[in-house]
FIROTOR-320648 format. One record per residue (C-alpha): residue in three letters; x, y, z. Coordinates in steps of 0.5 Angstrom, whole numbers. Layout:
BEGIN
- resn  X  Y  Z
- ALA  X  Y  Z
...
END
This chain:
BEGIN
- resn  X  Y  Z
- MET  262  111  270
- SER  255  114  271
- ARG  253  117  278
- ILE  248  112  281
- ILE  242  113  286
- MET  239  107  289
- LEU  232  108  293
- VAL  231  103  298
- PRO  225  101  302
- LEU  225  100  309
- ASN  218  97  310
- GLU  212  95  305
- ASN  207  100  304
- VAL  212  106  303
- GLY  209  108  296
- LEU  216  106  293
- THR  213  106  286
- THR  210  113  286
- THR  216  116  290
- THR  221  113  284
- LEU  216  116  279
- SER  216  123  283
- LEU  224  123  283
- VAL  224  122  276
- TYR  219  128  275
- LEU  223  132  280
- ILE  230  131  276
- SER  227  133  270
- LYS  224  139  272
- LYS  229  141  277
- THR  235  140  274
- LYS  238  145  268
- LYS  237  142  261
- ASN  243  137  260
- PHE  245  137  267
- PHE  245  130  266
- LYS  248  128  259
- SER  244  121  260
- PHE  239  119  265
- PHE  238  111  266
- TYR  233  107  270
- PHE  232  100  272
- SER  229  96  278
- LEU  231  89  282
- ILE  224  86  280
- ASN  221  83  274
- ASP  220  87  268
- ALA  213  85  267
- ILE  211  87  274
- ASP  215  93  275
- ASN  209  99  275
- THR  215  104  275
- LYS  218  102  268
- PHE  211  101  265
- ILE  209  109  267
- ILE  216  111  265
- ASN  216  107  258
- LYS  209  110  257
- TYR  210  118  259
- PHE  217  119  260
- LEU  221  115  254
- ASN  224  122  252
- ASN  227  124  258
- ILE  230  117  261
- ILE  233  111  258
- LEU  230  104  261
- LEU  236  99  262
- LYS  234  91  263
- ASN  231  90  270
- ILE  235  85  274
- ASP  230  80  277
- PHE  232  78  285
- SER  224  77  287
- LYS  225  69  286
- GLN  232  68  288
- TYR  235  66  295
- PHE  240  70  298
- ASN  247  68  297
- SER  245  62  292
- ASP  250  62  285
- GLN  244  65  281
- TYR  244  71  286
- HIS  251  72  285
- LYS  250  72  278
- LEU  245  77  278
- VAL  249  82  283
- ASN  255  81  277
- GLN  249  83  272
- VAL  247  89  276
- ILE  255  91  277
- GLU  256  90  269
- GLN  250  94  267
- CYS  252  100  272
- TYR  259  100  270
- ASN  258  99  262
- LYS  255  106  263
- LYS  261  111  262
- ASP  258  117  262
- THR  261  121  268
- ASN  256  126  268
- GLY  250  121  267
- LEU  245  118  273
- ILE  243  111  274
- LEU  237  111  278
- ILE  235  104  281
- LYS  229  102  285
- GLY  230  97  290
- ILE  226  91  292
- ASN  221  90  298
- LYS  220  84  303
- ASN  213  83  299
- GLN  218  81  293
- ASN  223  77  297
- ILE  224  76  304
- ASP  231  77  304
- ALA  230  84  301
- ASN  234  88  306
- ARG  240  84  305
- ILE  239  84  297
- ASN  238  92  297
- TYR  245  92  302
- GLU  249  88  298
- VAL  247  91  291
- SER  248  98  293
- GLN  255  97  296
- ASN  257  93  290
- ILE  256  98  285
- ASN  258  104  290
- ALA  251  107  290
- GLU  248  113  294
- VAL  242  111  298
- ILE  236  114  299
- PHE  231  110  304
- VAL  224  110  303
- GLU  220  109  310
- HIS  213  111  312
- LEU  210  114  318
- LYS  204  111  321
- GLU  202  117  325
- TYR  203  124  326
- SER  205  125  333
- LEU  212  127  337
- LYS  212  120  341
- TYR  211  116  334
- ILE  216  120  331
- ASN  221  120  336
- LYS  221  112  336
- LYS  222  112  329
- GLU  228  116  329
- LYS  231  111  335
- ASN  229  105  330
- ILE  233  109  324
- LYS  239  110  329
- ILE  239  103  331
- PHE  238  101  323
- LEU  244  105  321
- ASN  249  103  326
- ASP  247  96  324
- SER  247  96  317
- LYS  253  100  315
- TYR  251  103  309
- LYS  256  108  306
- ASN  254  114  301
- ILE  247  115  305
- LEU  244  121  301
- GLY  238  121  306
- PHE  231  119  308
- ILE  224  120  304
- PHE  218  119  309
- ASN  212  117  305
- ASN  204  115  306
- ILE  204  119  313
- ASN  198  118  317
- SER  195  113  312
- PRO  190  109  314
- PHE  192  102  311
- ILE  199  103  314
- LYS  195  103  321
- LYS  191  97  320
- GLU  189  92  315
- TYR  181  93  314
- ASP  177  88  316
- PHE  173  86  309
- ILE  169  81  312
- GLU  165  86  317
- ASN  165  91  312
- LEU  163  88  305
- ASN  158  93  303
- VAL  163  98  302
- LEU  170  95  301
- TYR  173  101  299
- ASN  170  106  304
- PHE  176  110  306
- LYS  176  114  312
- GLN  176  121  312
- SER  183  123  314
- LYS  184  129  318
- ASN  187  135  316
- ILE  195  133  317
- LEU  199  139  319
- LYS  205  141  315
- ILE  210  136  316
- LYS  217  140  318
- LYS  224  138  318
- ASP  225  141  326
- ILE  220  135  328
- PHE  225  131  328
- SER  231  132  333
- LYS  235  138  331
- ASP  241  134  332
- ASN  239  128  327
- PHE  245  125  323
- PHE  241  123  317
- SER  238  128  312
- ILE  230  128  311
- LEU  229  129  304
- ALA  222  129  304
- CYS  216  128  308
- ILE  209  126  304
- PRO  202  126  307
- TRP  198  121  305
- ASN  192  124  301
- LYS  186  120  299
- ASN  184  124  293
- LEU  190  121  289
- LEU  187  114  290
- ILE  183  112  284
- PRO  186  106  280
- SER  182  103  274
- VAL  178  98  273
- ILE  183  94  268
- GLU  188  95  274
- ILE  184  91  279
- CYS  181  86  274
- SER  189  85  272
- PHE  191  84  279
- LEU  185  79  280
- ASN  187  75  273
- ALA  179  76  272
- ASN  177  75  265
- ILE  173  80  261
- VAL  167  78  257
- ASP  167  83  252
- ILE  173  86  249
- GLN  170  92  246
- ASN  168  94  253
- LYS  175  94  256
- LYS  175  101  258
- HIS  180  104  263
- TYR  174  107  268
- ILE  177  109  275
- VAL  174  106  281
- LYS  173  110  287
- LYS  169  105  291
- ILE  168  97  291
- ILE  161  95  292
- ILE  158  88  294
- PHE  151  86  292
- ASP  148  82  297
- GLU  141  82  301
- ASN  142  89  303
- TYR  142  92  295
- ASP  136  96  296
- LYS  141  101  300
- ILE  145  101  294
- ILE  140  105  290
- ILE  140  111  295
- LYS  148  111  296
- ASN  153  115  291
- TYR  155  109  286
- ASN  159  114  282
- TYR  165  110  279
- CYS  163  104  283
- LEU  166  97  281
- PHE  160  92  283
- LEU  162  85  286
- ILE  157  80  284
- CYS  156  73  286
- LEU  154  69  280
- ASN  148  66  283
- ARG  146  73  285
- PHE  147  76  278
- GLU  139  75  276
- THR  137  78  282
- PHE  142  84  280
- PHE  139  85  273
- ASP  132  84  275
- LYS  131  88  282
- LEU  137  93  281
- TYR  140  94  274
- SER  134  98  271
- ARG  134  103  277
- LEU  142  105  276
- GLU  145  110  272
- THR  149  105  268
- ASN  154  111  265
- LYS  156  112  272
- ILE  158  105  274
- SER  166  103  273
- GLY  165  96  272
- ILE  162  89  274
- ILE  166  83  277
- LEU  162  76  277
- THR  165  72  282
- GLY  165  64  283
- VAL  164  63  275
- SER  166  56  273
- LYS  161  56  267
- PHE  156  60  264
- THR  149  58  264
- LYS  145  60  257
- LYS  140  65  261
- ILE  146  68  264
- LEU  149  69  258
- PHE  143  72  255
- LEU  143  77  261
- ILE  150  79  260
- ASP  148  80  252
- CYS  143  85  254
- LEU  148  89  258
- LYS  153  90  252
- ASP  150  96  250
- SER  151  100  256
- LYS  158  99  255
- VAL  159  97  262
- PRO  166  92  262
- ILE  164  86  265
- PHE  169  81  268
- PHE  169  74  271
- VAL  173  70  276
- ASN  173  63  279
- THR  174  65  286
- ASN  168  66  291
- THR  167  73  293
- ILE  170  72  300
- LYS  177  70  297
- THR  176  75  292
- LEU  176  80  297
- SER  182  77  301
- GLN  186  78  294
- LEU  184  85  294
- GLN  187  87  301
- LYS  194  86  297
- PHE  192  91  291
- ASN  196  97  291
- PHE  190  102  290
- ASN  195  108  290
- ILE  196  110  283
- ASN  192  109  276
- PHE  197  107  271
- TYR  193  109  265
- ASP  191  116  266
- LYS  196  121  264
- LEU  193  127  268
- HIS  192  123  274
- ILE  199  121  274
- HIS  202  128  273
- LYS  197  130  279
- ILE  200  125  283
- LEU  207  127  281
- LYS  206  134  282
- TYR  203  133  289
- ILE  209  128  291
- SER  215  132  288
- LYS  212  139  292
- HIS  214  136  298
- PHE  221  134  296
- LYS  224  141  300
- ASN  231  139  300
- ILE  232  136  293
- ASN  234  142  288
- LEU  239  143  283
- ASN  244  145  289
- PHE  243  138  292
- PHE  246  134  286
- GLN  251  139  284
- ASN  254  139  291
- LYS  253  131  292
- ILE  257  131  285
- ILE  263  135  288
- ASN  264  131  294
- TYR  263  124  291
- ASN  269  120  292
- LYS  269  113  287
- LYS  270  107  291
- TYR  270  100  289
- SER  267  94  293
- PRO  270  87  292
- LYS  265  85  286
- ALA  265  92  283
- PHE  273  92  283
- CYS  273  85  280
- HIS  269  87  275
- HIS  273  93  274
- LEU  279  88  273
- LYS  276  84  268
- ILE  274  91  264
- LEU  281  94  264
- SER  284  87  262
- LYS  279  86  256
- LYS  282  93  253
- ASN  289  90  253
- LYS  288  83  250
- LYS  295  81  252
- ARG  299  74  252
- ILE  300  71  259
- ILE  304  65  260
- LEU  302  60  265
- PRO  308  55  267
- GLU  304  51  272
- ALA  300  48  266
- TYR  299  41  270
- GLU  295  44  275
- PRO  288  43  275
- ARG  286  50  278
- ILE  291  54  273
- LEU  287  50  267
- LYS  281  52  269
- ALA  283  59  270
- ALA  286  59  263
- SER  279  57  261
- ILE  275  62  264
- SER  280  68  262
- GLN  280  66  255
- ASP  272  65  255
- PHE  272  72  258
- GLY  277  75  254
- ILE  281  77  260
- ALA  288  75  257
- GLU  290  70  251
- CYS  293  65  256
- VAL  299  61  254
- LEU  300  54  257
- LEU  307  51  258
- GLY  307  44  258
- SER  306  37  254
- SER  299  39  250
- LYS  297  31  251
- LYS  298  31  258
- ILE  295  38  259
- PHE  288  36  255
- GLN  289  29  259
- ILE  288  33  265
- ALA  283  38  263
- ASN  279  32  261
- ASP  279  28  267
- LYS  277  34  271
- GLY  272  36  266
- ILE  275  43  264
- TYR  274  45  257
- LEU  280  48  254
- SER  279  51  247
- LYS  283  47  241
- ASN  285  54  240
- ILE  289  55  246
- THR  296  56  246
- ILE  300  51  248
- ILE  308  51  248
- GLU  312  44  249
- PRO  318  46  253
- ASP  322  40  251
- SER  322  43  244
- ILE  324  50  246
- ARG  329  49  252
- ASP  335  49  247
- ASN  333  56  244
- TYR  334  60  250
- VAL  341  57  253
- SER  345  62  249
- ARG  340  68  252
- PHE  340  66  259
- LEU  348  65  259
- GLU  348  72  256
- LEU  344  75  261
- ARG  348  71  267
- ARG  355  70  265
- ARG  357  76  269
- LYS  354  72  275
- GLY  358  66  274
- LEU  353  62  270
- THR  356  56  266
- GLU  353  53  260
- PHE  351  46  264
- SER  348  50  270
- ALA  344  54  265
- ILE  341  48  261
- LYS  340  45  268
- GLN  336  51  271
- LEU  332  51  264
- GLN  329  45  266
- ASP  325  49  271
- ASN  319  51  267
- THR  318  58  271
- VAL  325  60  269
- LEU  324  58  262
- ALA  317  62  262
- THR  321  68  265
- LEU  326  68  259
- ILE  320  67  254
- LEU  317  73  257
- GLU  324  77  257
- SER  324  75  249
- ASP  317  79  248
- LYS  314  73  246
- VAL  309  74  251
- ASP  307  80  255
- GLY  306  77  263
- LEU  307  71  267
- VAL  303  68  273
- SER  306  63  277
- GLY  306  60  284
- SER  300  55  285
- ILE  305  50  286
- ASN  312  54  287
- THR  315  58  292
- THR  315  65  292
- ALA  322  65  292
- ASN  322  60  286
- ILE  318  66  282
- ILE  321  72  284
- ARG  329  70  283
- PRO  328  69  276
- ALA  324  75  275
- PHE  330  79  279
- GLN  335  75  275
- ILE  332  76  268
- ILE  327  81  267
- LYS  330  86  272
- THR  328  92  275
- ASN  325  98  271
- PRO  331  103  270
- ILE  326  109  273
- TYR  326  105  279
- SER  331  103  284
- LEU  328  97  287
- VAL  322  92  286
- SER  316  92  291
- SER  310  89  292
- ILE  302  91  294
- PHE  296  87  296
- PHE  289  89  294
- MET  285  88  300
- LEU  278  88  298
- PHE  274  90  304
- PRO  266  90  304
- GLN  266  98  302
- GLU  272  99  299
- VAL  279  97  296
- TYR  285  98  300
- ILE  292  97  298
- TYR  298  95  302
- GLY  305  95  301
- ASP  310  92  301
- CYS  308  86  305
- ALA  312  81  301
- ILE  319  83  298
- ASN  323  88  302
- ILE  325  86  309
- ASP  327  93  312
- PRO  327  99  307
- THR  331  105  308
- ALA  327  112  308
- GLU  329  113  300
- GLN  326  106  299
- LEU  320  107  303
- ALA  319  113  299
- GLU  320  109  292
- ILE  315  104  295
- ALA  310  109  296
- ILE  311  112  289
- GLN  310  106  286
- SER  304  104  290
- ALA  301  110  288
- ASN  302  109  281
- SER  299  102  281
- ALA  293  105  284
- LYS  292  110  279
- THR  293  104  274
- PHE  287  101  277
- GLY  282  107  277
- ILE  284  108  285
- GLU  285  115  287
- PRO  291  114  292
- ARG  291  117  299
- ILE  297  115  302
- ALA  298  113  309
- MET  306  112  311
- LEU  304  108  317
- SER  308  108  324
- TYR  307  107  331
- SER  306  114  332
- SER  302  120  329
- GLY  305  127  327
- TYR  310  129  332
- SER  307  125  338
- GLY  313  120  338
- ASN  320  119  336
- GLY  325  114  335
- LEU  329  111  329
- GLN  323  108  326
- VAL  319  114  326
- GLU  324  118  323
- LYS  325  113  318
- VAL  318  114  316
- ARG  318  122  317
- ASN  324  122  312
- ALA  320  118  307
- THR  314  122  307
- THR  318  128  306
- LEU  322  125  300
- ALA  316  122  297
- LYS  313  129  297
- LEU  319  132  294
- LYS  319  127  288
- GLN  311  127  287
- PRO  308  134  290
- ASP  301  132  287
- LEU  301  126  292
- ILE  296  126  298
- ILE  300  123  303
- GLU  301  123  310
- GLY  306  120  315
- PRO  308  118  320
- ILE  301  116  322
- GLN  298  111  326
- TYR  293  106  322
- ASP  287  108  326
- ALA  288  116  325
- ALA  289  114  317
- ILE  282  111  317
- SER  278  114  322
- LYS  275  121  321
- THR  274  122  329
- VAL  281  119  331
- SER  284  123  325
- ALA  281  130  328
- LEU  284  128  335
- LYS  291  126  333
- VAL  293  129  326
- PRO  288  135  326
- ASN  291  138  320
- SER  292  131  316
- SER  291  132  308
- LEU  287  125  309
- SER  282  126  314
- GLY  281  119  316
- SER  280  117  308
- ALA  287  113  307
- ASN  286  108  301
- VAL  294  106  300
- PHE  298  104  306
- ILE  305  103  306
- PHE  308  99  312
- PRO  315  101  315
- ASP  318  94  314
- LEU  316  87  312
- ASN  315  84  319
- SER  309  89  320
- GLY  306  89  313
- ASN  306  81  312
- ILE  303  80  319
- THR  298  85  318
- TYR  295  83  311
- LYS  295  76  313
- ALA  292  77  320
- ILE  286  82  317
- GLN  285  77  311
- ARG  284  71  315
- SER  280  74  321
- LEU  275  78  316
- ASN  275  73  311
- LEU  277  78  305
- ILE  279  77  298
- CYS  286  79  298
- ILE  289  79  291
- GLY  297  79  290
- PRO  302  80  291
- MET  303  84  285
- LEU  310  86  284
- GLN  312  93  282
- GLY  318  96  279
- LEU  320  90  274
- LYS  321  92  267
- LYS  315  87  265
- PRO  310  84  270
- VAL  311  78  273
- ASN  306  76  279
- ASP  306  70  284
- LEU  300  66  287
- SER  299  64  294
- ARG  300  56  294
- GLY  293  56  296
- ALA  290  60  291
- SER  283  59  289
- ILE  281  59  281
- GLU  278  66  282
- ASP  284  68  285
- ILE  288  66  279
- VAL  283  69  274
- TYR  284  76  278
- THR  292  75  278
- ILE  292  74  271
- ALA  287  80  270
- LEU  292  84  274
- THR  298  82  270
- THR  294  84  263
- ILE  293  91  266
- GLN  300  92  268
- SER  303  90  262
END
């Protein structure tokens, strides 16, 4: 998967478009040729309104690949459609397999969705993005900067973001952030920017020397860069042009209102001015002022309050055609038009290539802390972690590659039928249902579940007798009689296990209506343990908000010996690798290192030593307490030389009692998605479902089984 960087605005008016473009510009200029094999971009707003995408498409097409924007602007947070969009983002990111690629994502701001902060957080965490926050500074003063730093600390403590690259402070000392202009009181010169004072050079040491976030850039506001085009302004107002031949991309430096004080206009500098003229005053403008103006200096005219044109107005407009001045009109009156213009972004002229490069050069020169080393160092230290949705998506992708047959013996359970339908549709597995086809389709029809006519259904009554002899062969030494074999084969789980053993399917999933013992017993008796292992164990995938942890063994082995505990650790590490998780193993105990002793502690210590001897490449620590295994701070205090340094992701419990209690307590207390138990160590994959399993749980267990096989 490509590396992902996401720009997250913390407020409105942070100049997110120019910041994003400047980062694109900077990466293309600062990094070595082919440093990133591929460079992608998309944003969380509609394609039609993504100005960044427009400019990239116009000027950077050779350097960056544009992906489909995922539009969150009109979606309610946590709605069904919202979750579909999050999954689309995950799919789009994880489909980019180039490990030396870069995906740059522009977040959404509050202007576009009131839930922007929550959307940016959830999206960034689900795709494991490295985050750059973009913020503004209203004023350049030590008092204000100290206040801003305090607010940032509070924000970071509350938001729980991971993988934070740093902050970009933009629009420093911008008058438009300090206050909204009163356009009604200042009609004559709507776009009259105050002369900004010379801004002192912003230095990193203005912020406290012990700040815990990295400042990547401090960008002062520059009024000389504010030159939008007349077309952009009129497009924003939905203004119609009178003559398409005069559709010029003139820049606009001022907007002047034509009113009773028009005599003063002629003595002012009206170069690059856009005139707003009420339709009722257009004749006055033409008679009293137009002939005295140098029209080649005018950027355009907007006629306001136009419902229809009179013949005389059309005649006057016709007289202006030769002057090549673009003339637009809107239905709204002048005051309402001005009110709309308050929301216009005057920061950039999208149609002037030279102007765009001027802006990008100006902004990118302030990125003092972003250079080639920045990207190289971050890539070296970059650890791949899965969020819940990302891991579930990863399971789907891995399972699609295998295309295995998974048998489901509980075929009369509606949840199983729905999960089978979803798995079949997504290509996760070819599900084989064990039951009467007539009854299965009747249940599906009653519950509104669509089952493909091509789905495989095995009628159990027609094949039971075929497996009696094989069952006897496998279990005769254990005293199984023919009568007992025939009786046990009435249980569809036993029959399904024999079908798996005969290689007619690749895996088995059951347990939605059966007990764990009823699922595991036939697996032990018929499938048996893989010769490379001495036992069967289990793991749970605990889907925490920021990372997936693996817990073992929480379902099978009651009180494993040191040798068995070492094997459970090795099995769990191998399973983690199968699912794309680089294992960092904590052998848990009530004591860390040599701080305590006792039989249970010694068992864990011996197990850790044995695991290291069997697989020297494992990153493993034990005995270690849970807090020291997941916290860098606690690890530094309790196990200063730990190879984990508080970054464990595979946790091996010393016995079933502690493991089972812990996983259930955490699952229920935090309302986590918990996938498992997944059995490991069998010759063929058999997995047990919780009797309270949701349809989603069943789908992901089918995916796990497919990947195992």
